[in-house]
Residue, then its C-alpha position, 0 to 999 in steps of 0.5 A: m499500500p503506497v502511502t503519501i503525505r499530501l494536501q486535502r482541499m477543504g473550504a468554500n469556493k474561492k476560500p481554500y483551506y487545506r488539511v495535510v493528510v496521510a492517505d493511500s495514493r490510490f484514494p481520490r485527492d479529497g477522499r478518505s484519509i488515514e490520518t490528518i497531521g496538520t493544516y494549511d490556510p493560505k489566506r491567513a497572513n501569520n503562521p498559515v501552517t500547523i503540523q504535528t511534527e512528531r507524526a510527520v516524522e514517524w510517517i516518513r520513517q515508515g516510508a510515506q512519500v511526500t508531495e513537493t508542496v507538502r515538502s515545502l510546507l514541512k520545511q516552512a514548519k521546520v520539521p527535522g529531517i526534511s531537506 
């Protein structure tokens, strides 16, 4: 089962809000997820990213693939082990 850490879009029209989720790569983008490990609100000016760093590191150690967008958000949140 290939697991990915990616964004799940939420919110209303033209008011996006994203969850950082761990999901099976075969699931649809906004479908079922295994675990929610954070949020990203691009409309918020100060501190738009909140991530549970321990859970993110644990999933990466278990072999979860990280999308490029989430990788940049993890760097912004200063998650250890992300380069």
